[in-house]
C-alpha positions in Angstrom: 41.9 -29.5 22.2 38.8 -27.6 22.7 38.8 -24.0 21.3 36.5 -21.8 23.2 34.2 -19.8 20.9 30.5 -19.8 20.7 27.6 -18.1 18.9 25.3 -15.4 20.6 21.9 -14.1 19.6 22.3 -10.3 19.8 19.6 -7.6 19.5 16.3 -6.7 20.9 14.1 -9.3 22.5 11.0 -9.7 20.5 12.1 -7.3 17.9 15.5 -7.7 16.4 18.0 -10.6 16.4 21.5 -10.8 14.9 23.1 -14.2 14.6 26.8 -14.6 14.4 27.7 -17.9 12.6 30.8 -20.0 13.3 32.6 -22.6 11.3 34.1 -25.9 12.4 37.9 -26.2 11.7 40.0 -29.3 12.2 41.2 -28.2 15.6 37.9 -27.1 16.9 35.2 -24.4 16.4 36.3 -21.1 15.4 34.3 -17.9 14.2 34.2 -18.0 10.4 35.2 -14.5 9.8 36.2 -13.7 6.2 39.8 -13.3 5.6 40.9 -10.0 3.9 44.5 -9.0 3.1 45.7 -5.5 3.7 48.1 -5.9 0.8 48.9 -4.6 -1.8 46.7 -1.3 -1.3 47.2 -0.8 2.4 50.5 -1.8 3.5 49.8 0.3 6.8 46.2 -0.5 7.0 45.9 -3.5 9.2 43.4 -1.7 11.6 40.8 -0.8 8.9 41.3 -4.3 7.1 40.7 -6.1 10.5 37.6 -3.9 11.0 36.4 -4.7 7.5 36.6 -8.5 8.4 34.7 -7.9 11.5 32.0 -5.9 9.9 31.6 -8.3 7.0 31.2 -11.2 9.6 28.2 -9.2 11.0 26.7 -8.7 7.5 27.9 -5.2 6.9 29.1 -5.3 3.1 31.7 -2.7 3.5 35.4 -3.1 2.2 38.7 -2.0 3.5 39.2 0.7 1.0 36.0 2.5 1.9 37.0 2.2 5.6 40.5 3.5 4.8 38.8 6.5 3.1 36.4 7.1 5.9 38.5 6.6 9.0 39.5 9.8 10.8 43.0 11.0 10.1 45.5 13.1 12.0 47.3 15.0 9.0 50.2 16.3 11.2 53.3 15.8 9.1 56.3 13.7 10.3 59.3 15.9 11.2 62.3 15.3 13.2 64.2 18.2 14.9 67.3 17.0 16.6 66.4 13.9 18.5 62.7 14.9 18.8 60.1 13.5 16.5 56.8 15.6 15.8 53.9 13.7 14.4 50.2 12.9 14.7 48.4 11.1 17.4 46.7 7.7 16.5 44.1 8.3 19.2 42.9 11.2 16.8 43.0 9.5 13.5 45.4 7.5 11.2 49.0 9.0 11.4 51.0 9.1 8.1 50.4 7.3 4.8 48.0 4.3 5.2 49.1 3.0 1.7 52.8 2.7 2.7 53.9 4.9 -0.2 55.5 7.1 2.4 55.9 6.8 6.2 52.9 5.8 8.0 52.0 4.5 11.5 48.6 3.4 12.8 45.2 4.3 14.3 44.1 3.3 17.8 40.7 2.1 19.0 39.0 5.4 19.4 38.5 6.4 15.7 38.0 2.7 14.9 35.1 2.4 17.3 33.6 5.7 16.0 33.9 4.3 12.4 32.5 0.9 13.5 29.6 2.6 15.1 28.7 4.3 11.8 27.9 0.8 10.5 26.7 -1.3 13.3 26.1 -1.3 17.1 29.7 -1.5 18.4 31.2 -1.3 21.8 34.7 -0.3 22.9 36.0 -2.7 25.6 39.5 -1.1 25.6 41.2 -1.2 28.9 39.2 -4.3 30.3 40.7 -7.5 31.1 41.2 -10.3 28.4 38.4 -12.2 30.2 36.0 -9.7 28.8 37.5 -10.4 25.3 37.0 -14.0 25.7 33.3 -13.5 26.9 32.7 -11.6 23.6 34.2 -14.5 21.7 32.1 -16.9 23.7 29.0 -14.9 22.5 29.9 -15.4 18.9 31.6 -12.1 18.3 34.9 -11.6 16.8 37.0 -8.9 18.5 39.1 -6.3 16.8 42.3 -5.7 18.8 45.7 -4.2 18.6 48.7 -6.1 19.7 52.4 -6.1 18.8 53.6 -7.5 15.4 55.5 -10.1 17.2 52.4 -11.1 19.3 54.5 -10.8 22.5 56.3 -8.1 24.6 58.2 -5.7 22.4 61.4 -4.7 24.3 61.2 -1.1 25.7 64.3 -0.2 23.7 62.2 -0.4 20.7 59.7 2.3 22.0 60.0 5.9 21.6 58.4 9.0 22.6 57.0 11.4 20.0 55.4 14.8 20.3 51.8 15.1 19.1 49.4 18.1 18.9 47.7 16.7 22.0 50.8 15.9 23.8 53.6 13.3 24.0 53.0 9.7 22.9 55.0 6.6 23.5 54.9 4.3 20.5 56.6 1.4 18.6 56.4 0.6 14.9 56.1 -3.0 16.0 52.2 -2.4 16.1 49.7 -4.7 14.4 45.9 -5.1 14.4 44.3 -8.5 13.9 40.7 -9.9 14.3 40.4 -12.5 17.1 38.2 -15.5 16.1 38.7 -17.9 19.0 40.7 -19.1 21.9 41.5 -22.1 24.3 43.6 -22.5 27.3 46.9 -22.3 25.3 46.3 -20.3 22.1 44.5 -17.4 20.6 43.2 -17.6 17.0 42.9 -14.6 14.7 42.6 -13.5 11.1 45.9 -11.8 10.2 45.5 -9.2 7.4 49.2 -8.8 7.0 50.2 -12.5 6.8 46.9 -13.3 5.0 46.4 -16.3 7.4 42.9 -17.3 8.5 42.5 -18.3 12.2 46.3 -18.1 12.8 47.3 -19.5 16.1 49.7 -18.1 18.6 50.4 -18.4 22.4 47.7 -16.9 24.3 50.0 -15.8 27.1 52.3 -14.2 24.7 49.5 -12.5 22.8 48.0 -11.0 25.9 51.4 -9.6 26.9 51.8 -7.8 23.7 48.1 -6.7 23.6 48.5 -5.3 27.1 51.6 -3.2 26.0 49.2 -1.5 23.7 46.6 -0.7 26.4 44.3 -3.6 26.0 42.7 -2.0 22.9 39.6 -4.0 21.7 36.4 -3.2 19.7 33.5 -5.5 19.0 29.8 -5.7 18.1 27.6 -4.5 20.7 24.3 -6.0 21.6 21.1 -4.9 23.1 17.9 -6.3 24.3 14.6 -4.6 24.7 11.0 -5.6 25.7 7.8 -3.8 26.4 5.8 -5.5 29.0 2.9 -3.2 28.8 0.6 -2.3 26.8 0.2 -5.7 25.3 -0.8 -6.2 21.6 -4.5 -5.5 21.2 -4.9 -3.8 24.5 -7.7 -1.1 25.0 -6.2 2.0 26.8 -7.8 5.0 28.6 -6.6 7.6 30.9 -3.0 7.6 32.0 -1.4 4.1 31.2 1.9 3.0 32.5 4.1 1.9 29.6 6.8 -0.5 31.0 9.5 -2.8 30.1 13.3 -3.3 30.1 16.2 -2.4 28.1 19.9 -3.8 28.0 22.7 -2.5 26.0 26.3 -3.5 26.3 27.4 0.0 25.7 25.3 1.2 28.6 21.8 2.9 28.3 21.5 6.6 27.3 17.7 6.9 27.1 14.4 5.1 26.4 11.8 7.0 24.4 8.1 6.1 24.0 6.6 6.7 20.6 3.0 6.7 19.5 2.3 6.3 15.7 6.0 7.1 15.1 6.1 10.4 17.2 8.1 10.7 20.4 5.7 11.2 23.3 8.5 11.5 25.9 11.3 9.8 27.7 10.8 7.0 30.0 12.3 6.6 33.5 15.0 4.1 33.4 16.6 2.2 36.3 13.9 0.3 37.8 14.9 -3.0 39.5 14.5 -6.0 37.2 16.0 -9.0 38.9 14.2 -11.3 36.5 16.0 -9.7 33.6 19.4 -9.9 35.4 18.8 -13.6 36.0 17.9 -14.2 32.4 20.8 -12.1 30.9 23.5 -12.0 33.6 26.3 -11.1 31.0 24.9 -7.6 31.0 25.5 -7.3 34.6 22.5 -5.0 35.0 19.8 -5.6 37.7 18.1 -2.2 37.0 17.1 -2.5 33.4 13.5 -1.5 33.8 11.8 1.5 32.4 8.3 3.1 32.7 6.5 6.0 31.2 3.1 7.4 32.2 1.3 7.9 28.8 -1.7 10.3 28.8 -4.0 8.7 26.4 -6.1 11.8 26.7 -3.5 13.4 24.5 -4.4 10.8 21.7 -7.4 10.5 19.6 -9.7 7.6 20.2 -9.1 4.9 18.1 -6.3 2.4 16.8 -2.7 3.6 17.5 0.7 1.9 17.6 2.8 2.3 20.7 6.5 1.5 20.7 9.7 2.1 22.7 13.1 3.2 21.3 16.3 2.4 23.2 19.4 4.4 22.7 22.8 3.0 24.0 25.7 5.0 25.2 27.3 4.5 21.9 24.4 6.3 20.3 23.0 3.3 18.5 19.3 2.9 18.8 17.1 -0.2 18.7 13.2 0.3 18.1 10.6 -2.4 18.9 8.1 -3.1 16.2 5.4 -1.9 18.5 2.0 -3.0 19.9 -1.3 -2.0 18.2 -3.7 -0.6 20.8 -7.1 0.9 20.9 -7.5 4.2 22.7 -11.0 4.4 24.2 -11.2 7.4 26.5 -14.7 8.0 25.4 -17.6 5.6 25.6 -21.1 6.6 24.5 -24.5 5.1 24.1 -27.8 6.3 22.7 -30.6 4.4 24.5 -33.4 6.1 22.5 -34.5 6.2 19.8 -33.9 2.6 19.0 -33.1 1.7 15.4 -36.2 2.0 12.9 -38.3 3.6 15.6 -41.1 5.8 14.6 -41.2 9.2 16.2 -43.7 11.9 16.6 -44.1 15.2 18.6 -41.4 15.9 21.2 -39.2 12.8 21.4 -36.7 12.6 24.3 -33.3 11.4 23.0 -31.5 9.7 26.0 -28.2 8.1 26.5 -24.8 8.4 28.3 -21.3 9.6 27.5 -18.1 9.0 29.3 -14.8 10.6 28.6 -11.6 10.2 30.7 -10.7 13.9 29.9 -14.2 15.1 31.0 -17.1 15.9 28.8 -17.4 19.3 27.2 -20.7 18.8 25.3 -23.0 16.3 23.7 -24.6 17.3 20.4 -27.7 15.8 18.6 -27.6 15.4 14.8 -30.3 14.8 12.4 -29.2 13.9 8.8 -25.6 14.9 9.7 -26.6 18.5 10.8 -26.4 19.6 14.5 -30.0 20.3 15.7 -29.0 21.1 19.4 -27.0 20.5 22.4 -28.1 17.8 24.9 -28.4 18.4 28.6 -25.4 16.5 30.3 -25.2 15.2 33.8 -28.2 13.0 34.3 -27.7 10.4 37.1 -26.7 7.0 35.6 -25.7 4.6 38.4 -25.9 1.7 36.0 -23.3 3.3 33.9 -21.1 4.0 37.0 -21.3 0.3 38.0 -20.4 -0.8 34.6 -17.4 1.6 34.2 -16.2 2.5 37.7 -12.8 3.7 36.3 -14.5 6.9 35.1 -15.5 7.8 38.6 -18.8 9.5 37.6 -22.4 8.5 38.3 -23.9 11.5 36.2 -23.0 10.5 32.7 -26.5 10.7 31.4 -27.7 13.2 28.7 -31.1 14.0 27.4 -32.5 16.2 24.5 -36.1 17.0 23.6 -36.2 16.6 19.8 -39.1 18.5 18.3 -40.0 16.2 15.4 -42.6 18.8 14.0 -39.6 20.8 12.8 -38.5 17.8 10.7 -40.1 16.6 7.5 -42.2 13.5 7.5 -40.4 10.3 6.5 -37.0 8.5 7.2 -34.1 10.3 8.8 -30.8 9.5 10.4 -30.3 10.4 14.1 -27.0 10.2 16.1 -25.1 12.0 18.9 -21.6 13.4 18.9 -19.8 13.6 22.3 -17.0 16.2 22.6 -14.3 15.7 25.4 -12.6 18.4 27.2 -9.5 17.4 25.2 -11.3 18.4 22.1 -11.6 14.7 21.0 -14.9 13.8 19.4 -16.9 10.5 19.4 -19.7 10.2 17.0 -22.1 7.2 17.4 -23.3 5.2 14.3 -26.4 6.8 13.0 -29.8 5.1 13.5 -32.7 5.3 11.1 -35.9 6.5 12.3 -39.2 7.5 10.8 -40.9 10.8 11.6 -44.6 10.3 11.6 -46.3 13.4 13.0 -49.2 13.0 10.5 -51.2 9.9 10.2 -54.2 9.6 7.9 -56.3 7.1 5.9 -58.7 7.4 3.0 -61.3 4.9 4.1 -63.7 5.6 1.0 -63.5 5.1 -1.9 -61.3 2.0 -1.7 -58.7 1.5 -4.6 -60.5 0.2 -7.9 -64.0 1.1 -6.6 -66.7 2.1 -9.2 -68.4 5.3 -8.0 -71.4 7.3 -9.2 -73.7 10.1 -8.3 -72.9 11.9 -5.0 -70.2 9.7 -3.4 -69.1 10.4 0.1 -65.5 10.6 0.6 -64.3 9.7 4.2 -61.3 8.9 6.4 -59.4 10.4 9.2 -56.2 12.5 10.0 -54.1 13.0 13.1 -51.4 15.8 13.1 -49.4 16.7 16.1 -49.4 20.4 15.0 -53.2 20.3 14.4 -55.3 20.0 11.3 -55.9 23.2 9.5 -57.8 21.7 6.5 -58.4 18.6 4.5 -58.8 19.0 0.6 -60.1 16.3 -1.7 -58.2 16.0 -5.1 -59.4 14.4 -8.3 -56.6 13.6 -10.8 -54.4 16.0 -8.8 -56.6 19.0 -8.8 -58.4 20.1 -5.7 -62.3 19.9 -6.0 -63.2 20.9 -2.6 -62.6 20.9 1.2 -63.7 18.2 3.4 -65.5 18.8 6.8 -63.0 17.9 9.5 -64.0 16.9 13.1 -66.1 13.8 12.7 -66.2 11.5 15.6 -63.7 8.5 15.1 -63.6 6.7 18.5 -61.9 3.9 16.7 -58.9 6.1 15.8 -58.7 7.3 19.4 -58.6 3.9 20.6 -55.8 3.0 18.2 -53.8 6.2 18.9 -54.7 7.2 22.4 -51.7 9.5 22.7 -53.2 11.9 20.1 -56.2 12.6 22.4 -58.3 13.2 19.4 -61.6 11.5 19.1 -62.9 13.6 16.3 -60.2 12.9 13.5 -62.7 12.1 10.8 -63.4 14.0 7.7 -66.2 13.7 5.0 -66.7 15.2 1.6 -69.6 14.7 -0.9 -68.1 14.3 -4.3 -70.5 14.9 -7.1 -69.2 12.5 -9.7 -71.6 13.8 -12.2 -69.3 16.7 -12.8 -66.6 14.2 -13.8 -66.0 12.3 -17.1 -67.1 8.7 -17.1 -64.2 6.4 -16.7 -61.1 6.1 -14.6 -59.9 8.7 -12.2 -57.5 9.1 -9.1 -59.0 10.4 -5.9 -56.6 11.6 -3.1 -56.8 13.6 0.1 -54.4 16.4 1.2 -54.0 17.6 4.7 -52.4 21.0 5.7 -51.2 21.4 9.3 -51.6 24.5 11.4 -47.8 24.9 10.9 -48.4 24.9 7.1 -46.9 21.4 6.5 -48.8 19.5 3.8 -49.3 15.7 3.7 -50.9 14.0 0.8 -52.2 10.4 1.1 -51.7 8.0 -1.7 -54.4 8.3 -4.3 -57.1 5.6 -4.8 -57.9 4.8 -8.4 -61.7 4.6 -9.1 -64.1 4.3 -12.1 -66.8 6.9 -12.5 -70.0 5.4 -13.9 -73.1 7.6 -13.8 -74.8 6.3 -16.9 -76.1 2.7 -18.0 -77.7 2.0 -21.4 -78.5 -0.6 -23.9 -79.6 -0.9 -27.5 -82.2 -3.7 -27.8 -82.9 -3.2 -31.6 -81.5 -3.6 -34.0 -78.9 -6.3 -33.4 -75.5 -5.9 -34.9 -75.4 -6.9 -38.7 -79.3 -7.1 -38.6 -80.9 -6.6 -42.1 -83.7 -4.0 -41.9 -86.2 -2.4 -44.3 -89.1 0.0 -44.4 -90.1 1.7 -41.2 -87.9 0.1 -38.5 -88.3 0.7 -34.7 -85.0 1.4 -32.9 -85.4 0.8 -29.3 -83.4 0.5 -26.0 -83.0 2.2 -22.6 -80.9 4.8 -20.9 -80.2 5.7 -17.2 -78.5 8.9 -16.1 -77.8 10.2 -12.8 -78.3 13.6 -14.0 -81.4 12.8 -15.9 -81.7 12.1 -19.6 -82.1 15.2 -21.7 -82.6 13.7 -25.0 -81.6 10.6 -27.0 -80.3 11.1 -30.6 -80.2 8.6 -33.3 -77.4 8.7 -35.9 -76.9 6.8 -39.1 -73.4 6.8 -40.5 -72.5 9.7 -38.1 -75.3 12.0 -39.1 -78.2 12.7 -36.7 -81.6 11.6 -38.2 -83.9 12.4 -35.1 -84.5 12.4 -31.4 -85.9 9.1 -30.0 -89.0 9.3 -27.7 -87.6 8.9 -24.2 -89.8 7.6 -21.2 -91.1 4.3 -22.2 -92.0 2.0 -19.3 -89.0 -0.4 -18.4 -89.7 -2.2 -15.2 -87.1 -4.8 -16.1 -84.4 -2.0 -16.0 -85.9 -0.6 -12.7 -85.4 -4.0 -11.1 -81.7 -4.3 -12.0 -80.8 -0.6 -11.2 -83.2 0.4 -8.4 -80.8 3.2 -7.2 -81.8 5.2 -10.3 -85.4 5.2 -9.3 -86.5 5.4 -13.0 -89.4 3.2 -14.1 -89.5 4.8 -17.7 -86.0 4.5 -18.9 -87.0 3.3 -22.4 -86.6 4.9 -25.7 -87.9 4.2 -29.3 -87.5 5.8 -32.7 -89.1 4.9 -36.0 -86.4 4.7 -38.6 -87.5 5.3 -42.2 -85.0 3.1 -44.0 -86.2 4.0 -47.5 -84.2 7.4 -47.1 -81.0 5.4 -47.2 -79.3 3.4 -49.9 -79.4 -0.4 -49.7 -76.3 -1.7 -48.2 -74.1 -1.5 -45.1 -74.7 1.4 -42.6 -73.8 2.2 -39.0 -76.4 3.1 -36.3 -75.4 5.1 -33.4 -77.2 6.1 -30.2 -76.2 9.4 -28.3 -77.5 10.6 -25.1 -77.2 14.2 -23.7 -77.8 14.3 -20.0 -79.4 17.3 -18.2 -76.0 18.3 -17.1 -74.9 18.4 -20.7 -72.8 15.4 -20.5 -72.7 13.4 -23.8 -72.6 9.7 -23.8 -72.2 7.9 -27.1 -72.9 4.2 -27.2 -70.9 1.8 -29.5 -71.7 1.8 -33.2 -74.1 -0.9 -34.5 -73.5 -2.2 -38.0 -76.7 -2.8 -40.0 -77.8 -3.9 -43.5 -80.7 -1.9 -45.3 -82.5 -3.9 -47.9 -85.6 -2.3 -49.4 -87.1 -3.7 -52.6 
């Protein structure tokens, strides 16, 4: 024969699903609920033992003894006065001794349902027809029931009325609880905790008669399904968004709450018509399972959030969706200018737009993380309105006149921060800019140039604040102030916005006041606001003298009266030329000998008589190796010493 029992997917759609399995028996498909005997511990505990089988089938690992301890109890003692019995009420809790060591009775569906609901989503279908019981079995759910111990009608002469704290109760000791696991047209099947028989078979008609005598008591697993239609995963929300979906619960719906990031935002309106849901799940008999909630995203910070719904059944059990990750974008902002890596000078107009669904409180301008001022908001931006019509404003523009002269030269970070009327802020990514209110060039000397005499230092400077002075520095020390205001039409053409055609400077550097050799020349500008800008230094070599020793040659052997000769040029003029032997001066050479050859090579010195000569009496010195040195003293008292010349004196 065909035994009617099936499986059902219970739980929330898209969120939570519980599957009740079944086992295939020789005589058909029955629910494979575990068999638990109430004996020997609970001789009167068929109700909690049947509940333990039901819960364990649903994956709840709870035993009969735990349930026996936790089930509600009516502790009213048994007593008999004449023909009247006074005792507890099984609708309140277990009556008497559940172990059977003394007189005990039973507990009815109410306390059992409350206990089941502690562990799972349970429903109490007491009072409904047996057809509802078979529907639950068809959905794969075993059903806890109370029937008679003979599984048929108990004669009324075996019933008696007792007095309980809550009123009279008609009862019989022929009460028994089992767990239904299947049915067919002729039989019902159940796990019997007293007989310790799995899937015991009895007459369906007889069983129903006994079940109805006890008021059609039945408890089973509840099921619920929940779906959030909107917002979808990954949605971008702004303003007031309608959170919608549907919720079904076999126990009935108590409420649907909307949560954002785990916090309850409010309770949705439940009862919207959802014929599509009713068609999909007719067993819930609910065509008004829809809910909706107007979520004001202005109450949320801009950025990523998780929105979910939590449904609560009338049995108090809740089911919560895993949620949808959304991005709240009530504020949108843009900085049109300055563009990244832009060079700014003078007064620069920072321009852009800002939209916020809550309204705009202010727009701040920040440089290097510090607020420098508040932009004017409300400029007409029809382009922004066309792009974002939902914000319903055509005046989303802002502007701010940034005085870059109040900022140091060089690289800075600029951004804007918009503040909505809800207090939420949006800060745009920083943009790198370069403040260049001062522009300057050192045209002359160029790097690594050799200079001498009076050298003209030249270049140009532009300063938005105006040029106060231009100083020339040699090796970091100021040597003088250049004349500023020279005509530079080339600079005006390159930087017409400066409106300055006289940006040139010039300074005559007397290199004869410097030591021969390498030096660094720089230019330092001071603006009318006191800001100082120093251009990179140019390395130069100062050479104001040229010289040569014609005789003697290195390592030459000399004797007697030997003529030492050569030439010397000095921009400051030659004061004297000294001759030294082994570091000791032996005399001054005669300077002023004609040297037309030197004049031809160095015409800039304009000196035809750069030669010198000295007659060295070698007999004053010992024979052997010696060193000859030529040392010149300029008319500016600068001393130039030529390299030593090794000689050999050999007098006979």
